[in-house]
Every structure is written in structure tokens, then in C-alpha cells.
C-alpha positions as CSV (number, residue, x, y, z in Angstrom):
1,M,0.0,0.0,0.0
2,R,2.8,2.4,0.8
3,K,4.5,1.7,-2.5
4,L,1.2,2.4,-4.4
5,F,0.8,5.7,-2.5
6,S,4.4,6.6,-3.3
7,I,3.8,5.9,-7.0
8,L,0.6,8.0,-7.0
9,I,2.4,10.9,-5.3
10,A,5.3,10.7,-7.8
11,A,2.9,10.5,-10.8
12,S,1.0,13.5,-9.6
13,L,4.2,15.6,-9.1
14,F,5.4,14.6,-12.6
15,A,2.1,15.5,-14.1
16,A,2.1,18.9,-12.4
17,V,5.6,19.6,-13.8
18,A,5.0,18.1,-17.3
19,Q,1.7,19.7,-18.2
20,A,2.1,22.1,-21.1
21,E,-1.5,23.1,-21.8
22,T,-4.7,23.2,-19.9
23,W,-5.3,19.9,-18.2
24,P,-7.6,18.1,-18.2
25,S,-9.2,18.8,-21.5
26,R,-11.9,16.2,-20.9
27,L,-13.5,14.3,-18.1
28,I,-11.4,11.8,-16.2
29,K,-12.9,8.5,-15.0
30,A,-11.3,6.3,-12.4
31,T,-12.3,2.7,-11.8
32,I,-11.3,1.4,-8.4
33,P,-11.5,-2.4,-8.3
34,F,-12.0,-2.7,-4.6
35,G,-15.1,-2.8,-2.3
36,A,-16.8,0.4,-1.3
37,G,-15.8,1.7,2.1
38,S,-12.5,-0.1,2.3
39,A,-9.2,1.8,2.7
40,T,-8.3,1.1,-0.9
41,D,-11.5,2.8,-1.9
42,V,-11.4,5.8,0.5
43,V,-7.9,7.0,-0.4
44,P,-8.5,7.2,-4.2
45,R,-11.8,9.0,-3.6
46,L,-10.0,11.6,-1.5
47,V,-7.3,12.0,-4.2
48,F,-9.8,12.3,-7.0
49,D,-12.0,14.7,-5.1
50,R,-9.0,17.0,-4.7
51,L,-8.2,16.6,-8.4
52,S,-11.7,17.4,-9.3
53,A,-11.8,20.5,-7.1
54,S,-8.5,21.8,-8.5
55,S,-9.3,21.2,-12.2
56,A,-11.4,23.4,-14.4
57,S,-13.5,20.6,-15.9
58,P,-16.9,19.7,-14.6
59,S,-17.3,16.7,-12.3
């Protein structure tokens, strides 16, 4: 779990540095293949809620 979280953080930092134009240009969908309410479901929901709030695209 710690390794996955580290990869998500690194990917988000890389995306923030690498973006050249307005991002996202379209809706982003995330599929989380774990049961609702588990820790593996709650963490991605928190991450994607923050991404949704910081992006200009509609939720």
C-alpha cells in the first residue's frame, strides 16, 4: 500500500511539472476495483476529489 501511495504521489508531481496546456481537456474517469468503504476505496476517492476541485473541468 505504501509503494502504491508513493507511486501516486510521484505521478501527480510529474504530471504537475510536465503539463504544457490546460489539463484536463476532458472528463477523467477512475475505476477502483475494490469494495466500497475499504481503505483502498477511500484513499483514491480523496485524491480524485482534490483533483476534481483543482481542475477546471466539470465533475
